[in-house]
Biopython code that builds the backbone (N, CA, C, O; Angstrom):
import numpy as np
from Bio.PDB.StructureBuilder import StructureBuilder

atoms = [
    (1, "MET", "N", (-10.210, -68.170, -24.445)),
    (1, "MET", "CA", (-10.751, -67.241, -24.294)),
    (1, "MET", "C", (-9.583, -66.767, -24.186)),
    (1, "MET", "O", (-8.474, -67.285, -24.313)),
    (2, "ALA", "N", (-10.150, -65.028, -23.774)),
    (2, "ALA", "CA", (-8.960, -63.724, -23.323)),
    (2, "ALA", "C", (-8.809, -63.988, -21.713)),
    (2, "ALA", "O", (-9.692, -64.682, -21.209)),
    (3, "ARG", "N", (-8.226, -63.712, -21.236)),
    (3, "ARG", "CA", (-7.769, -63.794, -19.748)),
    (3, "ARG", "C", (-7.497, -62.097, -19.425)),
    (3, "ARG", "O", (-6.638, -61.451, -20.024)),
    (4, "LEU", "N", (-8.109, -61.708, -18.708)),
    (4, "LEU", "CA", (-8.180, -60.926, -18.271)),
    (4, "LEU", "C", (-6.650, -60.430, -17.032)),
    (4, "LEU", "O", (-6.121, -61.201, -16.231)),
    (5, "THR", "N", (-6.326, -59.128, -17.240)),
    (5, "THR", "CA", (-5.063, -58.770, -16.553)),
    (5, "THR", "C", (-5.246, -58.889, -15.452)),
    (5, "THR", "O", (-6.390, -59.238, -15.160)),
    (6, "ALA", "N", (-4.251, -58.669, -14.291)),
    (6, "ALA", "CA", (-4.353, -59.165, -13.022)),
    (6, "ALA", "C", (-5.585, -57.578, -12.284)),
    (6, "ALA", "O", (-6.607, -57.404, -11.621)),
    (7, "ARG", "N", (-4.069, -56.497, -13.324)),
    (7, "ARG", "CA", (-4.634, -55.093, -12.769)),
    (7, "ARG", "C", (-6.248, -55.003, -12.938)),
    (7, "ARG", "O", (-6.997, -54.620, -12.039)),
    (8, "PHE", "N", (-6.716, -55.463, -14.380)),
    (8, "PHE", "CA", (-8.109, -55.003, -14.605)),
    (8, "PHE", "C", (-9.026, -55.944, -13.329)),
    (8, "PHE", "O", (-9.693, -55.340, -12.489)),
    (9, "TRP", "N", (-8.953, -57.153, -13.343)),
    (9, "TRP", "CA", (-9.322, -58.177, -12.381)),
    (9, "TRP", "C", (-9.428, -57.499, -10.989)),
    (9, "TRP", "O", (-10.557, -57.466, -10.501)),
    (10, "VAL", "N", (-8.411, -56.956, -10.288)),
    (10, "VAL", "CA", (-7.727, -56.193, -9.091)),
    (10, "VAL", "C", (-9.495, -54.932, -9.103)),
    (10, "VAL", "O", (-10.522, -55.123, -8.452)),
    (11, "ASP", "N", (-9.201, -53.801, -10.058)),
    (11, "ASP", "CA", (-9.864, -52.956, -10.097)),
    (11, "ASP", "C", (-11.043, -52.698, -10.262)),
    (11, "ASP", "O", (-11.580, -51.648, -9.908)),
    (12, "ALA", "N", (-11.957, -54.277, -11.208)),
    (12, "ALA", "CA", (-13.245, -54.471, -11.132)),
    (12, "ALA", "C", (-13.629, -55.011, -9.585)),
    (12, "ALA", "O", (-14.666, -54.628, -9.043)),
    (13, "TYR", "N", (-12.819, -55.813, -9.013)),
    (13, "TYR", "CA", (-13.201, -56.721, -7.404)),
    (13, "TYR", "C", (-13.427, -55.243, -6.237)),
    (13, "TYR", "O", (-14.348, -55.037, -5.446)),
    (14, "LEU", "N", (-12.186, -54.397, -6.535)),
    (14, "LEU", "CA", (-12.117, -53.025, -5.472)),
    (14, "LEU", "C", (-13.488, -52.764, -6.025)),
    (14, "LEU", "O", (-14.382, -53.015, -5.216)),
    (15, "ALA", "N", (-13.828, -52.384, -7.033)),
    (15, "ALA", "CA", (-14.948, -51.877, -7.558)),
    (15, "ALA", "C", (-16.478, -52.666, -6.797)),
    (15, "ALA", "O", (-17.369, -52.027, -6.237)),
    (16, "ARG", "N", (-16.460, -53.515, -6.897)),
    (16, "ARG", "CA", (-17.401, -54.249, -6.580)),
    (16, "ARG", "C", (-17.466, -54.434, -4.855)),
    (16, "ARG", "O", (-18.492, -54.870, -4.334)),
    (17, "LEU", "N", (-16.724, -54.202, -4.350)),
    (17, "LEU", "CA", (-16.771, -54.245, -2.879)),
    (17, "LEU", "C", (-17.354, -52.904, -2.792)),
    (17, "LEU", "O", (-18.288, -52.762, -2.002)),
    (18, "SER", "N", (-16.893, -51.742, -3.581)),
    (18, "SER", "CA", (-17.360, -50.807, -2.967)),
    (18, "SER", "C", (-18.832, -50.312, -3.230)),
    (18, "SER", "O", (-19.507, -49.491, -2.609)),
    (19, "VAL", "N", (-19.070, -50.940, -4.157)),
    (19, "VAL", "CA", (-20.928, -51.274, -3.893)),
    (19, "VAL", "C", (-21.635, -51.485, -2.668)),
    (19, "VAL", "O", (-22.532, -50.760, -2.238)),
    (20, "TYR", "N", (-20.984, -52.970, -1.894)),
    (20, "TYR", "CA", (-21.312, -53.056, -0.262)),
    (20, "TYR", "C", (-20.723, -52.586, 0.420)),
    (20, "TYR", "O", (-20.592, -53.021, 1.564)),
    (21, "ASP", "N", (-19.990, -51.242, -0.122)),
    (21, "ASP", "CA", (-19.446, -50.401, 1.049)),
    (21, "ASP", "C", (-18.690, -50.937, 2.454)),
    (21, "ASP", "O", (-18.584, -50.584, 3.628)),
    (22, "ILE", "N", (-18.099, -52.334, 1.312)),
    (22, "ILE", "CA", (-16.743, -52.973, 2.135)),
    (22, "ILE", "C", (-15.321, -52.625, 2.000)),
    (22, "ILE", "O", (-14.550, -52.945, 1.096)),
    (23, "PRO", "N", (-15.129, -52.004, 2.919)),
    (23, "PRO", "CA", (-13.433, -51.256, 2.840)),
    (23, "PRO", "C", (-11.993, -52.400, 1.956)),
    (23, "PRO", "O", (-11.757, -53.565, 2.276)),
    (24, "ALA", "N", (-11.602, -51.973, 1.364)),
    (24, "ALA", "CA", (-10.361, -52.904, 0.682)),
    (24, "ALA", "C", (-9.472, -51.923, 0.213)),
    (24, "ALA", "O", (-9.607, -50.769, -0.194)),
    (25, "PHE", "N", (-8.225, -52.934, 0.430)),
    (25, "PHE", "CA", (-6.786, -52.030, 0.114)),
    (25, "PHE", "C", (-5.829, -52.737, -0.762)),
    (25, "PHE", "O", (-5.532, -53.929, -0.690)),
    (26, "VAL", "N", (-5.479, -52.052, -1.414)),
    (26, "VAL", "CA", (-4.197, -52.808, -2.297)),
    (26, "VAL", "C", (-2.530, -52.705, -1.312)),
    (26, "VAL", "O", (-1.792, -51.722, -1.248)),
    (27, "VAL", "N", (-2.372, -53.775, -0.790)),
    (27, "VAL", "CA", (-1.054, -53.326, 0.557)),
    (27, "VAL", "C", (0.030, -54.028, -0.207)),
    (27, "VAL", "O", (1.156, -54.032, 0.290)),
    (28, "ALA", "N", (-0.134, -54.501, -1.122)),
    (28, "ALA", "CA", (0.865, -55.331, -1.957)),
    (28, "ALA", "C", (0.464, -55.422, -3.802)),
    (28, "ALA", "O", (-0.356, -56.232, -4.234)),
    (29, "HIS", "N", (1.315, -54.315, -4.802)),
    (29, "HIS", "CA", (0.975, -54.263, -5.906)),
    (29, "HIS", "C", (1.841, -55.333, -6.539)),
    (29, "HIS", "O", (3.060, -55.298, -6.372)),
    (30, "GLY", "N", (1.325, -56.180, -7.180)),
    (30, "GLY", "CA", (1.950, -56.843, -8.104)),
    (30, "GLY", "C", (1.633, -56.569, -9.813)),
    (30, "GLY", "O", (0.819, -55.830, -10.367)),
    (31, "ASP", "N", (2.851, -57.689, -10.451)),
    (31, "ASP", "CA", (2.767, -57.581, -11.636)),
    (31, "ASP", "C", (1.002, -57.205, -12.726)),
    (31, "ASP", "O", (0.021, -57.941, -12.832)),
    (32, "ASP", "N", (1.212, -55.991, -13.264)),
    (32, "ASP", "CA", (-0.045, -55.545, -13.771)),
    (32, "ASP", "C", (-0.865, -56.402, -14.636)),
    (32, "ASP", "O", (-2.094, -56.324, -14.642)),
    (33, "THR", "N", (-0.218, -57.194, -15.343)),
    (33, "THR", "CA", (-0.141, -58.022, -16.523)),
    (33, "THR", "C", (-0.974, -59.008, -16.220)),
    (33, "THR", "O", (-2.178, -59.134, -16.447)),
    (34, "GLY", "N", (0.540, -60.363, -15.161)),
    (34, "GLY", "CA", (0.124, -61.818, -15.111)),
    (34, "GLY", "C", (0.407, -61.919, -13.587)),
    (34, "GLY", "O", (0.980, -62.932, -13.189)),
    (35, "GLY", "N", (0.024, -60.875, -12.633)),
    (35, "GLY", "CA", (0.374, -61.377, -10.763)),
    (35, "GLY", "C", (-0.821, -61.978, -10.572)),
    (35, "GLY", "O", (-1.970, -61.748, -10.949)),
    (36, "ALA", "N", (-0.190, -62.970, -9.764)),
    (36, "ALA", "CA", (-1.234, -63.617, -8.929)),
    (36, "ALA", "C", (-1.633, -62.651, -8.015)),
    (36, "ALA", "O", (-0.932, -61.697, -7.677)),
    (37, "VAL", "N", (-3.115, -62.965, -7.483)),
    (37, "VAL", "CA", (-3.756, -62.318, -6.060)),
    (37, "VAL", "C", (-4.205, -63.025, -5.261)),
    (37, "VAL", "O", (-4.926, -64.017, -5.365)),
    (38, "LEU", "N", (-3.582, -62.286, -4.034)),
    (38, "LEU", "CA", (-4.049, -63.176, -2.510)),
    (38, "LEU", "C", (-4.790, -62.031, -1.987)),
    (38, "LEU", "O", (-4.502, -60.838, -1.893)),
    (39, "VAL", "N", (-5.962, -62.806, -1.628)),
    (39, "VAL", "CA", (-7.209, -61.284, -1.214)),
    (39, "VAL", "C", (-7.060, -61.694, 0.484)),
    (39, "VAL", "O", (-7.247, -62.895, 0.679)),
    (40, "LYS", "N", (-6.787, -60.967, 1.598)),
    (40, "LYS", "CA", (-6.809, -61.434, 3.092)),
    (40, "LYS", "C", (-7.940, -60.884, 3.410)),
    (40, "LYS", "O", (-8.460, -60.065, 2.652)),
    (41, "LEU", "N", (-8.529, -61.259, 4.631)),
    (41, "LEU", "CA", (-10.110, -60.725, 4.843)),
    (41, "LEU", "C", (-9.518, -61.077, 6.365)),
    (41, "LEU", "O", (-8.849, -62.039, 6.743)),
    (42, "ALA", "N", (-10.085, -59.786, 7.171)),
    (42, "ALA", "CA", (-9.446, -59.161, 8.138)),
    (42, "ALA", "C", (-10.867, -58.760, 8.529)),
    (42, "ALA", "O", (-11.593, -57.938, 7.971)),
    (43, "THR", "N", (-11.194, -59.768, 9.969)),
    (43, "THR", "CA", (-12.657, -59.341, 10.625)),
    (43, "THR", "C", (-12.650, -58.564, 12.333)),
    (43, "THR", "O", (-13.460, -58.519, 13.259)),
    (44, "LEU", "N", (-11.398, -58.085, 12.115)),
    (44, "LEU", "CA", (-11.078, -56.854, 12.737)),
    (44, "LEU", "C", (-11.567, -57.264, 14.841)),
    (44, "LEU", "O", (-11.959, -56.826, 15.923)),
    (45, "ASP", "N", (-11.212, -58.140, 14.235)),
    (45, "ASP", "CA", (-11.457, -59.199, 15.906)),
    (45, "ASP", "C", (-10.038, -59.810, 15.845)),
    (45, "ASP", "O", (-9.846, -60.795, 16.558)),
    (46, "GLY", "N", (-9.286, -59.473, 15.283)),
    (46, "GLY", "CA", (-8.006, -59.810, 15.343)),
    (46, "GLY", "C", (-7.455, -61.109, 14.972)),
    (46, "GLY", "O", (-6.360, -61.587, 15.266)),
    (47, "GLN", "N", (-8.896, -61.848, 13.915)),
    (47, "GLN", "CA", (-8.634, -62.651, 13.057)),
    (47, "GLN", "C", (-8.319, -62.786, 11.210)),
    (47, "GLN", "O", (-8.598, -61.851, 10.460)),
    (48, "ALA", "N", (-7.972, -63.532, 10.925)),
    (48, "ALA", "CA", (-8.124, -63.082, 8.752)),
    (48, "ALA", "C", (-7.875, -64.761, 8.761)),
    (48, "ALA", "O", (-7.543, -65.560, 9.636)),
    (49, "VAL", "N", (-8.320, -64.906, 6.868)),
    (49, "VAL", "CA", (-8.076, -65.735, 6.187)),
    (49, "VAL", "C", (-7.341, -65.060, 5.294)),
    (49, "VAL", "O", (-7.526, -63.843, 5.284)),
    (50, "VAL", "N", (-6.591, -65.483, 4.571)),
    (50, "VAL", "CA", (-6.124, -65.097, 3.050)),
    (50, "VAL", "C", (-6.410, -66.192, 2.153)),
    (50, "VAL", "O", (-6.407, -67.384, 2.459)),
    (51, "PHE", "N", (-6.642, -65.723, 1.093)),
    (51, "PHE", "CA", (-7.224, -66.820, 0.036)),
    (51, "PHE", "C", (-6.708, -67.016, -1.339)),
    (51, "PHE", "O", (-7.153, -66.228, -2.174)),
    (52, "GLN", "N", (-6.074, -67.683, -1.642)),
    (52, "GLN", "CA", (-5.540, -68.005, -3.346)),
    (52, "GLN", "C", (-6.621, -68.471, -4.099)),
    (52, "GLN", "O", (-7.569, -69.179, -3.760)),
    (53, "ARG", "N", (-6.284, -67.879, -5.353)),
    (53, "ARG", "CA", (-7.041, -68.363, -6.696)),
    (53, "ARG", "C", (-5.910, -69.612, -7.014)),
    (53, "ARG", "O", (-4.711, -69.459, -7.249)),
    (54, "SER", "N", (-6.781, -71.065, -6.936)),
    (54, "SER", "CA", (-6.225, -72.402, -7.600)),
    (54, "SER", "C", (-7.138, -72.882, -9.059)),
    (54, "SER", "O", (-8.018, -72.475, -9.817)),
    (55, "PHE", "N", (-6.323, -73.916, -8.847)),
    (55, "PHE", "CA", (-7.053, -74.179, -10.755)),
    (55, "PHE", "C", (-7.245, -75.874, -10.019)),
    (55, "PHE", "O", (-6.256, -76.300, -9.423)),
    (56, "ASP", "N", (-8.133, -76.515, -10.064)),
    (56, "ASP", "CA", (-8.812, -77.713, -10.110)),
    (56, "ASP", "C", (-8.515, -78.347, -11.698)),
    (56, "ASP", "O", (-8.822, -78.315, -12.890)),
    (57, "LEU", "N", (-7.690, -78.916, -10.684)),
    (57, "LEU", "CA", (-6.946, -79.714, -12.317)),
    (57, "LEU", "C", (-8.293, -81.150, -12.758)),
    (57, "LEU", "O", (-8.207, -81.763, -13.822)),
    (58, "MET", "N", (-9.084, -81.355, -12.028)),
    (58, "MET", "CA", (-10.224, -82.149, -12.683)),
    (58, "MET", "C", (-11.135, -81.568, -13.205)),
    (58, "MET", "O", (-11.254, -81.861, -14.395)),
    (59, "SER", "N", (-12.128, -80.578, -12.685)),
    (59, "SER", "CA", (-12.852, -79.864, -13.562)),
    (59, "SER", "C", (-11.866, -78.544, -14.350)),
    (59, "SER", "O", (-12.590, -77.820, -15.033)),
    (60, "GLY", "N", (-11.015, -78.307, -14.357)),
    (60, "GLY", "CA", (-10.036, -77.123, -14.984)),
    (60, "GLY", "C", (-11.185, -75.923, -14.770)),
    (60, "GLY", "O", (-11.172, -75.073, -15.660)),
    (61, "GLU", "N", (-12.166, -75.742, -13.721)),
    (61, "GLU", "CA", (-12.052, -74.571, -13.241)),
    (61, "GLU", "C", (-11.179, -74.236, -12.009)),
    (61, "GLU", "O", (-10.815, -75.051, -11.160)),
    (62, "ARG", "N", (-10.834, -72.608, -12.045)),
    (62, "ARG", "CA", (-10.441, -71.857, -11.164)),
    (62, "ARG", "C", (-11.696, -71.356, -10.074)),
    (62, "ARG", "O", (-12.851, -70.938, -10.161)),
    (63, "GLN", "N", (-10.541, -71.727, -8.832)),
    (63, "GLN", "CA", (-11.488, -71.535, -7.322)),
    (63, "GLN", "C", (-11.062, -70.577, -6.971)),
    (63, "GLN", "O", (-10.245, -70.073, -7.742)),
    (64, "TRP", "N", (-11.385, -69.763, -5.570)),
    (64, "TRP", "CA", (-10.574, -69.788, -4.465)),
    (64, "TRP", "C", (-10.102, -70.468, -3.533)),
    (64, "TRP", "O", (-10.949, -71.361, -3.493)),
    (65, "VAL", "N", (-9.067, -70.817, -2.414)),
    (65, "VAL", "CA", (-9.306, -71.919, -1.747)),
    (65, "VAL", "C", (-8.396, -70.765, -0.361)),
    (65, "VAL", "O", (-7.767, -69.708, -0.410)),
    (66, "GLU", "N", (-8.650, -71.364, 0.323)),
    (66, "GLU", "CA", (-7.883, -70.687, 1.672)),
    (66, "GLU", "C", (-6.641, -71.217, 1.848)),
    (66, "GLU", "O", (-6.378, -72.420, 1.853)),
    (67, "LEU", "N", (-5.464, -69.821, 2.072)),
    (67, "LEU", "CA", (-4.002, -70.343, 2.135)),
    (67, "LEU", "C", (-4.112, -70.342, 3.567)),
    (67, "LEU", "O", (-4.230, -71.487, 4.004)),
    (68, "SER", "N", (-4.113, -69.453, 4.436)),
    (68, "SER", "CA", (-4.138, -69.814, 5.491)),
    (68, "SER", "C", (-5.306, -68.931, 6.525)),
    (68, "SER", "O", (-6.017, -67.952, 6.293)),
    (69, "THR", "N", (-5.195, -69.431, 7.237)),
    (69, "THR", "CA", (-6.586, -68.731, 8.109)),
    (69, "THR", "C", (-6.349, -68.828, 9.979)),
    (69, "THR", "O", (-6.717, -69.838, 10.578)),
    (70, "GLY", "N", (-5.956, -68.109, 10.428)),
    (70, "GLY", "CA", (-6.472, -68.281, 12.194)),
    (70, "GLY", "C", (-6.186, -66.390, 12.732)),
    (70, "GLY", "O", (-6.826, -65.397, 12.385)),
    (71, "ALA", "N", (-4.714, -66.526, 13.882)),
    (71, "ALA", "CA", (-4.606, -64.915, 14.170)),
    (71, "ALA", "C", (-3.891, -64.054, 12.716)),
    (71, "ALA", "O", (-3.165, -64.576, 11.869)),
    (72, "GLU", "N", (-4.284, -62.838, 12.754)),
    (72, "GLU", "CA", (-4.474, -62.198, 12.110)),
    (72, "GLU", "C", (-2.888, -62.038, 11.770)),
    (72, "GLU", "O", (-2.440, -62.065, 10.624)),
    (73, "ARG", "N", (-2.091, -61.861, 12.985)),
    (73, "ARG", "CA", (-0.290, -61.902, 12.829)),
    (73, "ARG", "C", (0.042, -63.179, 12.242)),
    (73, "ARG", "O", (0.719, -62.825, 11.277)),
    (74, "ASP", "N", (-0.010, -64.535, 12.211)),
    (74, "ASP", "CA", (0.101, -65.256, 11.664)),
    (74, "ASP", "C", (-0.049, -65.698, 10.085)),
    (74, "ASP", "O", (0.670, -66.336, 9.315)),
    (75, "VAL", "N", (-1.691, -64.869, 9.945)),
    (75, "VAL", "CA", (-2.134, -65.204, 8.490)),
    (75, "VAL", "C", (-0.961, -63.884, 7.744)),
    (75, "VAL", "O", (-0.637, -64.289, 6.628)),
    (76, "ASP", "N", (-0.663, -63.271, 7.883)),
    (76, "ASP", "CA", (0.182, -61.876, 7.645)),
    (76, "ASP", "C", (1.710, -62.547, 7.189)),
    (76, "ASP", "O", (2.327, -62.449, 6.129)),
    (77, "GLU", "N", (2.041, -63.280, 8.485)),
    (77, "GLU", "CA", (3.408, -63.847, 7.736)),
    (77, "GLU", "C", (3.487, -64.773, 6.835)),
    (77, "GLU", "O", (4.590, -64.947, 6.316)),
    (78, "ALA", "N", (2.088, -65.799, 6.317)),
    (78, "ALA", "CA", (1.659, -66.499, 5.843)),
    (78, "ALA", "C", (2.019, -65.674, 4.684)),
    (78, "ALA", "O", (2.957, -66.141, 4.037)),
    (79, "ILE", "N", (1.558, -64.644, 4.277)),
    (79, "ILE", "CA", (1.435, -63.781, 3.315)),
    (79, "ILE", "C", (3.025, -62.868, 3.060)),
    (79, "ILE", "O", (3.127, -61.766, 2.521)),
    (80, "ALA", "N", (3.828, -63.472, 3.465)),
    (80, "ALA", "CA", (5.320, -62.336, 3.252)),
    (80, "ALA", "C", (5.904, -63.182, 3.162)),
    (80, "ALA", "O", (6.926, -62.916, 2.529)),
    (81, "ARG", "N", (5.840, -64.381, 3.524)),
    (81, "ARG", "CA", (6.645, -65.760, 2.951)),
    (81, "ARG", "C", (5.914, -65.882, 1.298)),
    (81, "ARG", "O", (6.710, -66.039, 0.372)),
    (82, "GLN", "N", (5.064, -65.839, 1.115)),
    (82, "GLN", "CA", (4.221, -66.005, -0.432)),
    (82, "GLN", "C", (4.861, -64.612, -1.227)),
    (82, "GLN", "O", (5.269, -64.684, -2.387)),
    (83, "ARG", "N", (4.879, -63.666, -0.634)),
    (83, "ARG", "CA", (5.559, -63.138, -0.984)),
    (83, "ARG", "C", (6.994, -62.936, -1.543)),
    (83, "ARG", "O", (7.296, -62.565, -2.677)),
    (84, "GLY", "N", (7.880, -63.284, -0.432)),
    (84, "GLY", "CA", (8.761, -64.259, -0.569)),
    (84, "GLY", "C", (9.494, -64.491, -2.147)),
    (84, "GLY", "O", (10.495, -64.083, -2.736)),
    (85, "PHE", "N", (8.083, -65.605, -2.483)),
    (85, "PHE", "CA", (8.390, -66.763, -3.234)),
    (85, "PHE", "C", (8.532, -65.665, -4.439)),
    (85, "PHE", "O", (9.578, -65.234, -4.925)),
    (86, "ASP", "N", (7.360, -65.379, -4.739)),
    (86, "ASP", "CA", (6.739, -64.215, -5.804)),
    (86, "ASP", "C", (6.841, -63.053, -5.657)),
    (86, "ASP", "O", (6.174, -62.708, -4.682)),
    (87, "PRO", "N", (7.396, -62.151, -6.178)),
    (87, "PRO", "CA", (7.318, -60.987, -6.061)),
    (87, "PRO", "C", (6.247, -60.183, -6.840)),
    (87, "PRO", "O", (5.840, -59.033, -6.673)),
    (88, "ASP", "N", (5.932, -61.089, -7.699)),
    (88, "ASP", "CA", (4.947, -59.944, -8.520)),
    (88, "ASP", "C", (3.634, -60.391, -7.828)),
    (88, "ASP", "O", (2.574, -59.991, -8.309)),
    (89, "LEU", "N", (3.629, -60.891, -7.146)),
    (89, "LEU", "CA", (2.126, -61.003, -6.951)),
    (89, "LEU", "C", (1.657, -59.936, -5.697)),
    (89, "LEU", "O", (2.280, -59.303, -4.845)),
    (90, "TRP", "N", (0.145, -60.098, -6.076)),
    (90, "TRP", "CA", (-0.901, -58.946, -5.588)),
    (90, "TRP", "C", (-1.329, -58.893, -3.988)),
    (90, "TRP", "O", (-1.633, -60.056, -3.724)),
    (91, "VAL", "N", (-1.452, -58.290, -3.101)),
    (91, "VAL", "CA", (-2.340, -58.626, -2.251)),
    (91, "VAL", "C", (-3.426, -57.297, -1.551)),
    (91, "VAL", "O", (-3.269, -56.157, -1.114)),
    (92, "ILE", "N", (-4.390, -58.110, -1.737)),
    (92, "ILE", "CA", (-5.491, -57.087, -1.587)),
    (92, "ILE", "C", (-6.052, -57.181, -0.331)),
    (92, "ILE", "O", (-6.474, -58.316, -0.108)),
    (93, "GLU", "N", (-6.208, -56.390, 0.576)),
    (93, "GLU", "CA", (-6.625, -55.905, 2.073)),
    (93, "GLU", "C", (-8.094, -56.072, 2.381)),
    (93, "GLU", "O", (-8.521, -54.928, 2.544)),
    (94, "VAL", "N", (-9.214, -57.063, 2.563)),
    (94, "VAL", "CA", (-10.688, -56.607, 2.743)),
    (94, "VAL", "C", (-11.067, -56.786, 4.016)),
    (94, "VAL", "O", (-11.069, -57.894, 4.552)),
    (95, "GLU", "N", (-11.479, -55.514, 4.693)),
    (95, "GLU", "CA", (-11.890, -55.601, 6.011)),
    (95, "GLU", "C", (-13.278, -55.581, 6.163)),
    (95, "GLU", "O", (-13.974, -54.817, 5.495)),
    (96, "ASP", "N", (-13.907, -56.636, 7.283)),
    (96, "ASP", "CA", (-15.498, -56.903, 6.901)),
    (96, "ASP", "C", (-15.702, -57.361, 8.573)),
    (96, "ASP", "O", (-15.110, -58.393, 8.886)),
    (97, "ARG", "N", (-16.408, -56.742, 9.539)),
    (97, "ARG", "CA", (-16.665, -57.676, 10.535)),
    (97, "ARG", "C", (-17.074, -58.822, 10.667)),
    (97, "ARG", "O", (-16.647, -59.726, 11.386)),
    (98, "GLN", "N", (-18.539, -58.777, 9.445)),
    (98, "GLN", "CA", (-19.223, -59.737, 8.965)),
    (98, "GLN", "C", (-18.810, -60.826, 8.194)),
    (98, "GLN", "O", (-19.400, -61.906, 8.157)),
    (99, "GLY", "N", (-17.620, -60.489, 7.471)),
    (99, "GLY", "CA", (-16.461, -62.164, 6.953)),
    (99, "GLY", "C", (-17.356, -62.210, 5.498)),
    (99, "GLY", "O", (-17.703, -63.258, 4.953)),
    (100, "ARG", "N", (-17.660, -60.797, 4.978)),
    (100, "ARG", "CA", (-17.874, -60.690, 3.588)),
    (100, "ARG", "C", (-16.804, -60.179, 2.920)),
    (100, "ARG", "O", (-16.025, -59.322, 3.337)),
    (101, "HIS", "N", (-16.788, -60.996, 1.377)),
    (101, "HIS", "CA", (-15.374, -60.890, 0.635)),
    (101, "HIS", "C", (-15.762, -61.052, -0.190)),
    (101, "HIS", "O", (-15.025, -60.470, -0.985)),
    (102, "LEU", "N", (-16.639, -61.567, -0.789)),
    (102, "LEU", "CA", (-17.959, -61.396, -2.037)),
    (102, "LEU", "C", (-17.076, -62.636, -3.343)),
    (102, "LEU", "O", (-17.782, -63.307, -4.096)),
    (103, "LEU", "N", (-15.503, -62.735, -3.387)),
    (103, "LEU", "CA", (-15.096, -63.994, -3.942)),
    (103, "LEU", "C", (-15.864, -65.288, -4.319)),
    (103, "LEU", "O", (-15.480, -66.028, -5.225)),
    (104, "ASP", "N", (-17.052, -65.534, -3.518)),
    (104, "ASP", "CA", (-17.644, -66.816, -3.999)),
    (104, "ASP", "C", (-19.021, -65.637, -4.711)),
    (104, "ASP", "O", (-20.050, -65.951, -4.112)),
    (105, "GLN", "N", (-19.209, -64.935, -5.320)),
    (105, "GLN", "CA", (-20.002, -64.241, -6.167)),
    (105, "GLN", "C", (-19.266, -64.472, -7.735)),
    (105, "GLN", "O", (-18.103, -64.635, -8.104)),
    (106, "ASP", "N", (-20.782, -64.383, -8.529)),
    (106, "ASP", "CA", (-20.334, -64.950, -9.948)),
    (106, "ASP", "C", (-19.601, -63.658, -10.723)),
    (106, "ASP", "O", (-20.144, -62.554, -10.699)),
    (107, "GLY", "N", (-18.645, -63.823, -11.240)),
    (107, "GLY", "CA", (-17.818, -63.253, -11.953)),
    (107, "GLY", "C", (-16.296, -63.094, -11.386)),
    (107, "GLY", "O", (-15.441, -62.513, -12.054)),
    (108, "LEU", "N", (-16.087, -63.524, -10.401)),
    (108, "LEU", "CA", (-14.533, -63.044, -9.378)),
    (108, "LEU", "C", (-14.365, -64.337, -9.367)),
    (108, "LEU", "O", (-13.738, -64.483, -8.317)),
    (109, "ALA", "N", (-14.540, -65.710, -9.964)),
    (109, "ALA", "CA", (-13.788, -66.510, -10.210)),
    (109, "ALA", "C", (-12.243, -66.542, -11.123)),
    (109, "ALA", "O", (-11.612, -67.593, -11.232)),
]
sb = StructureBuilder()
sb.init_structure("model")
sb.init_model(0)
sb.init_chain("A")
sb.init_seg("    ")
for serial, (resi, resn, name, xyz) in enumerate(atoms, 1):
    if name == "N":
        sb.init_residue(resn, " ", resi, " ")
    sb.init_atom(name, np.array(xyz, "f"), 0.0, 1.0, " ", f" {name:<3s}", serial, name[0])
structure = sb.get_structure()
């Protein structure tokens, strides 16, 4: 099965969010081909959560899991640590008071 490039996935994700009028921004542009992607959801009340895609060894599926959650400042620090390990990392920031990120929708895994 062909694998999508990181850039293609990010562009498609941003387009899907825009359909629902959910603001999102690329805050760190990673490697276009193979960069991993973090998605930060800021609920605009000082809280945030960051998701990363993980590979489930038992099922072989890719799924989105929480990397960090809590005060936005703490979540930003967790993202900065990850960027220190992986300079090719993409970071997408989604801002939605309702907590919508759409990562649970078909086609985004």
